Structures are given as structure tokens and as C-alpha cells.
N, C-alpha and C positions, 0 to 999 in steps of 0.2 A: 581086676583090670590091670593089665600090664602097662607100665609107664616107660617110655623110651629112656634109655640110659642117660642121654644128655640132659633131659628134663629132670630126672632123678638127681643127677649130680648138681644141677643148678639149685634145686630145692635144698640139698644137703649143705651147699655153700651158704645159701641164704640163712638157713637155720643156725649154722655155725657162727655166722656174722652177728645174728641177733643175740645168741648166747654170749658172745664176746662183748657186745655192747652192754649187755646187762651186767656182766661181771665188772667191766670198766666203770660203769656208773656206780655200782655198789662199792667198789674198792677206791674210787676217787681218782682213777687214772684217766688222763685225757686220751682221746681216740688215737692220736699219733703214738703215744707211749704204749698203748694197750694192744694195738694191732688191728684196728678196724679199717686200716688203709694200707697202702703199699709200704709204709715206713714202720712196719710192725717191730716192736721191741721184742727181741728173743733172748736177750742176755738175762738169765735168772738173777745174777748178782745185781744188775741195775734195776730190775723190776722189784726185787725185795727191798732195796734201799728206797726206791720211789714210793712203794706202798707204805713203808715205815714213816717217811717224811710227811705223809698225808694223815697220819694218825696222831693221837695224843702222845706226849713223850713217854708215858709209862705203858702204852698199849702194845699188844703183841699181835702178830699175824700167824696164820697157819701156813705151813709150807705148800699146802694144796692151793691156797690163794695165789701164790706165785706161779705155780704150774698152770692154773686155770687162765691166768693172764697171758701166758706165753704160748699156749698150745691148745688146740681143740681137743686133742687126746691128752688130757692133763695127767692121767695115770702114767702114760708113756714118758712124760716129761719129768716125773718125780726123781729118777736117778740123777739127772742134770741139776735139778733144784737142790737135792741133798749135797751133791758135790760143791755147788756154788756156796751153799750155806756153810759147809765145812771150811771153805776158804775165807769167808767173811768172819767166821769165828776166829780162825787162826790169825787173821789180820787185825782182830780187835774191833771190828766195825759193828758187830751184832753180838747179842747174848742169847743163850738158849734157856728155856725154862719149861717146866711142866707142872701144872696145877699150883703155880706160884712159887715153886721151888727151883732155884738155879740148877742148871746142868753144866758140867764141865765139858762134856762132849755129847754129840748126838747119839742117842740110843733109844729106840722105841719112839713113842709119840713125843712131840715137842712143839713148842711155840717159839717164835723169833721176835726178839725185841731189840730196841736200840741199846747200845752199850752206854752205860753210865758209870761214873767214877765213884758212886756211892759206896 
């Protein structure tokens, strides 16, 4: 059965909105910050910091969590997320790690955590 393009687009938008709400709920972002309305937060730096403030002080987040919060095509948003995280590391606002070991720079898989003076 062929579905008219407008109806198909409407279903796609509804599915994207539903996925975004689920991601926001899971990550603890409110709808305004997460993008379920017209005031969508698209700045990966702000989203990363927002996600981290909603977690335990020693918790980390995955860069894909940031990308999923800012764009339906999260894979396409990853370069912007990587660049934003590089800037946050340079500014001393976040730290990087992988499997509990600190990373000086981003290379390969990594997790993002709050910077601490420990």
C-alpha cells in the first residue's frame, strides 16, 4: 500500500518526536532542553554539561548520548559533538576516560565526565 508523502512525513516526525522524548526521559533532560518543542537545544557543549549535571558527580556519559539529545540523525551529529567535547576538555570543564582510565585527548572510544581536582 502506498502512503501519500505528506502522511509519511507526518509519521516520521511523530516517530522522531517519540524517540526524542524517550531519550530526554532517560537522560533526565527536560523537554525544552532536549528538543521536543520549538526551543530545541542544539548546542552540544550545553547539552553535554546539562547531562553531566543530572548525573552523580563521578558518573560519565557517552558522546552518543549528547548526539541523540540534539539530533534525530545522531550519527550525523557526532562530528559536532566530538568538536564540542574537545573544546570542553581544552577549557577544563570535562575530563575524558575509557574503562576507568583517564585520557589526555580524545582518541578512539571515550566517556565524558565532570572535571575534578582529585
